[in-house]
N, C-alpha and C positions, 0 to 999 in steps of 0.2 A: 480345258476348249483351246477352239484354235481360231489365232489373232488374222491369221491372212494365209495364204497357199491353198495348195492341195491337201486333200484328206484321204483315204482310200479305206474302204472294209469290204469284206470277204463275206460269205456265206453257201451251205454248203447246203445240198437237195438231202432227201430221205435215204436216200439207194446208196450215198458216199457210203463209204466202210466206215467208215469211225461214227459215222449216225447210226447206223443198223446199230450197230453195239450200243450206243448210247442208248436207243431204244429197247435192243433187248435187257440190258440193265435196270432201266427203268419198267420196263413191263414185267419181269421179274416182281420187282420192289412194288408195286400194285396188287399184286397176284398175292404177295403177303399181305400186304394189308387191305384187300376184299376178306378177304379171313380171319385176320387177327391184326386190328388197328395198334396194337401193341409191338411189333414184330419190330426186332433191330437187324437192318441190314445194309452193306458195303459189300454190293458186288461188281466183279469187275467181270467184261469180257471181251476176245478178242479172237478175231477172225483172219482165216486164210483160205483163199480156197474153199476147199470142203471143210473143213478142219474149224470149229469152233470151240474155243475155251472158256470155262466157266471160274472164274476164283474169286474168292472171298469169303465171306461169315455171312450167315444168317443164323437169326436165333428167333425160331416163329414156330404159332400152332400149326400153320397152315398149312395143306397138303394138295401136293399139286406135282405135276411134273415140268421139272426147272427143262428139258429141250422141246417137251410142244409148244411150249409160252414161246420157246426161241425159231420156231417153224412158223409159229405163225405171224411174228414179225416178218421174218422172210418174205412170206407169202404175202402179205400188207402191202409190202414194199412195192414189188411186182414179181418176184421170184417165183412165182408157182406154176412155172413150168420151166426149163430149161432154156429157153429164147437169150435169158442175159446171161449165160455160163454155170450157171448156178444149178444144178440137181440136188433136190430138195431129200433124194432117195438115196444120196452119194455123203450125208452128213455126218461128220465122224465127231463126237463130243470129246472132252476132257474136260472134267469136272472135278475142281478143288477147292470144296467149298467145308468150310470148319461151323462153328459157332464163334459169338462173341466173346471175345478176352473178360474171364471175368472179373481182370480186375479195371478194367473200362467199362463194363456193369456197373461195375461198384459204384463208380463214379457218377452214372448216368442216372442211373436207377433210383438215385435216392428220394424222399419225399419231394424235396425240391430239385428240379430234374436241372443236372450238372450238364455244362458243353460236354459234347460226345468228345474234341480234340482242344487243342490250343491253335491259334492262327488270329489272321487279321482278314477282313472280308470288309468287298467296298459295296456302295449301292450308287447310281446315278440318275438323273434326268435332267433333261434340258427341254426351250421351249423353241424346238427347231420344227416336230411334227405334232399333231393331233393328240398323241398318242407319250409325249413325251420322253424322246429316244432322240437318238443323231440322226442325222440325214441317212447318213452312207448305210449303216448299218440298215436302219430301217428297209432303205428300197432293197438293198443284197436280199432281205428275206422276202421282200414281195415279188422278186424278179424269180426265185427258188420255186415257190409255193404256188407262182402261175405255171412252172415247169410242169407240176406237180399234178394240177389242173389239167393243163394240154393233156399231159400222160394217156386222163381217161375219157377223151375224145378220141373220134374214131381218125381226126386227121393229127393227132399226136402218138397214133400207135407206133410212128418208129421211134420214139424214142425211149431210149434206154432211161433205169432208175439216177445210174448216178450222173451227178451236171456238179457247178460250182460256178456262181457268180461272182464280181468283185463292182465296185460302186467307185467314182474317184468323184466329190465334189468340190467345188473352186469356194472359196472364203475371201471373206473381204472385211474389216474389223468386227471378228467374231460372228458374220454370218453368211449364212449360203445366201451363195449369188449366181449359181449355174451346177449344171452337169459337165461333169470335162470328160472322164471315158468310161465305158462301160465294156467287161470282159466278160463274157459267158460262154463255159464248154460242158458241153452234154453226150453223154453216151447214146449211139444210137446205131440204126440197123444197116445193112448193106443195101436195104430197099431204098437209101434215097441217097442222090448226089450230093457233095459235100455244098456248093451252089445251092440248090435248094434248099440245105438243110440251112446255111445262113439265113437265108429269107424268113424259111419258119419259125427260127429264134425271133429275128427282127422283127417281121410282122404278130407273132400269135404269144411272145413272150412279154418284149423289148415295151412294142409302142401301147398294149394295153394299162401297162404297170407304169408308163413314165410319161405319155401323153404326151405334152408340149414341148415336155423340158428335153425330147429328143429331136436335137432343132440338128441341122446338119453341120454345124460346127463341132457336135462330139463324135467323138472317136469310139469308133466299136471295135472290137477284138473278138469275135464270133468264130470257136471252134477254130483258134489261131494257131495250134499246133497241126491241124489235117483231121483227118477222118478220128472217130472214137469210137471203133466197134467194140472191145474189153473194155470193161470196167468194173466197177464192183470190188468185190473182196478176190475175184479170180485176178485182176489187175494190182491191186496194192492190200496190205494187211490192216484192219482196221484194228482199235483201241479204243474201250470205254473213253471219256475225258480229255482227248487229246484236240477238241475243239471250243476248247473255254472262252477266246474271245467271241469267236462266233455266238457262241454263245449267251453271251453279255454284252457289251457295246462295241463293240468291231473294232476294239482298239485306242475308245475314246476316253475310256476313264482306265483308272488304276485298276488291277485285278490282284486279291490275294494269292492266286494260285492255286488253289483248291477247284477241283470239278465236284458238279453237280450229280450227272446221272449215277444211279444203282445207290443213291445213299438216302436213308431214311430220315427223316426231321431231327432224331437227335445231333445227327453231323451237324455242325455250323455251318460248317464249308459250301451247304445247302441254305439250310431256314434261315441263321444269318444273312445271308446275301439276295435273300426275299427280303426280310423284315427292312435292309438297308436299305433296300429299292423301293419299297413302301413309305420310309422314310423321306427320302430327298425325292420320289415322285411329291408328297406332300407337299414340302416346300415349296416348289416349283409351282404345282396346280392352285396351289392358293396364295399365289402372287409374291410370296416373301424373295423371292428370290430366279434370274432368270436361266440360271443352273444351280447343279446343285449334287456334290459327291458327299457321302457319308462314308464313313470307315469306324471301324470298329473290331475291337480283339479280344481275344475270351482265354481265360486257363482250363484245360481241363479238369473235367468234374465240377467245376466251379460254378453257378448260377448266375450272375452278374455279370455285364463282360468288364475287361480290363478297362476298356478306352471306348467312348462313342466321340467322335468330331466332326464337325461339318467344314465342309472346303464349298465356298462360294463366289471363287474367284473375283471377289469382287462387284457380282453385280446384287448382293443383297438388298432391298429397300426398306429402310428405316433402321430396322434393326435385327443381329445376327439370330438363327432359327432358332437356338437356343433356346435364345431368352423369350422368344417369341410362344415355344412351347410351354417354356414354364408360364406364362401369361396365359396362356387358355389350361393351364393344369395336367398338362400330359408331363410323365415324367419317363423323361429318355431311357434312364438305366433299365427304368423296368419292362420295360414296353421292350427292352431288346434280350430279357430273360428267353433262355431257348424255349420256358414251357410257357412263355408267354405270346413268344412269336407262334409255336406248334396249335396255340388255342386261337389265338385272333385268326388265324390266316388258314387251319381249319387242316394241317398238316398229316393229319391222321388217315386220311381219308386217298384211295389208289386213283390219285390224280396227275401221278409224273410222267406216265409215257406221253404223254398228248405234248410235255415239256422239251422231251428230248429230240423234237425238230423244229423248226421257227424261229430259236431262242426263245429263251425265259422271261421275255421282260417286253414289253410294251403290247399287250395280248389282254384285250381287256377283261376276257371270261377268267383269270389268275385272279386268286383275292389280294394279291401282293399288288395288284393296281387298283385296288382299291382304295379310298382314300382312310384315312385315321380320322377317329371321332373321339370325342371325351368321352371318359368313364373307361375305355380299354384299356 
């Protein structure tokens, strides 16, 4: 938590090279799960110019063309023509994909599902926004989502797929007190002058999202480096899992270091982070604390977590969350077993591509954003 001062979080659009790779990895995961819910997937993607590398392990009965899935993602992002520098007819694929290691599979595929790896994961929630997310990352994602919506309109056709937002919030006594700075950069065509582009960003992206928070005192840096004609994979290489802070809490909470996209739910980097978010969110939603961070750790092949702990930063009400859960009859160690998380959150379904942009948390349509109930 922030006692006082400034805090900044960033977000990136669905056309950012790293996010393109996240979407391709998760689209392939969904294609596997749609046909075979028991699929084991750990797939990385890298992209630069017209070369796409697909690297990792897939064990599935599903039958589909990985390359067609990648192409569909690029089309959805906005590369249906070569207007923004990427020509789908020129794509070159490199595939190095094998099956899951049998030793890892033996540990995971026991009668009681073991963790797919060791490691620690964090979940977080705070009463700063209706979705119980930190305000800076919530606003940053809202800006990139508005950018995506604007690109579908007639006046937004001059905007390219690649964009970044950044929001700085002032804090006093652990409370957001105002907007300090907004940075927004977007790829664009040569058909718009820089001055007009900045006006478009301010009037059609910032104002609809920020409303009355956008006062004359707020510092704006709109395409501060100037023109941004060349973007996406043509400008920069992309890689799955390189936006883990954008994907989570914008740096407001700790992170265990594991990426999410391209991994099926037996990989606790993903599923346990979702389960920990559900726990942290539940603590705050119940009014047991103003803010809560959940830490969980696993040993590979072992079902129950090594450790589950709560940090409420001194904001708990009456009793610690662990004691509260005992009172309502919820076994936290059991809830955080991989099998329990997968079953409770229904993580064998093809639901992951939508998580690959806009953040993995704070979106009510995700199962891990729902409350815990007795008997789960």
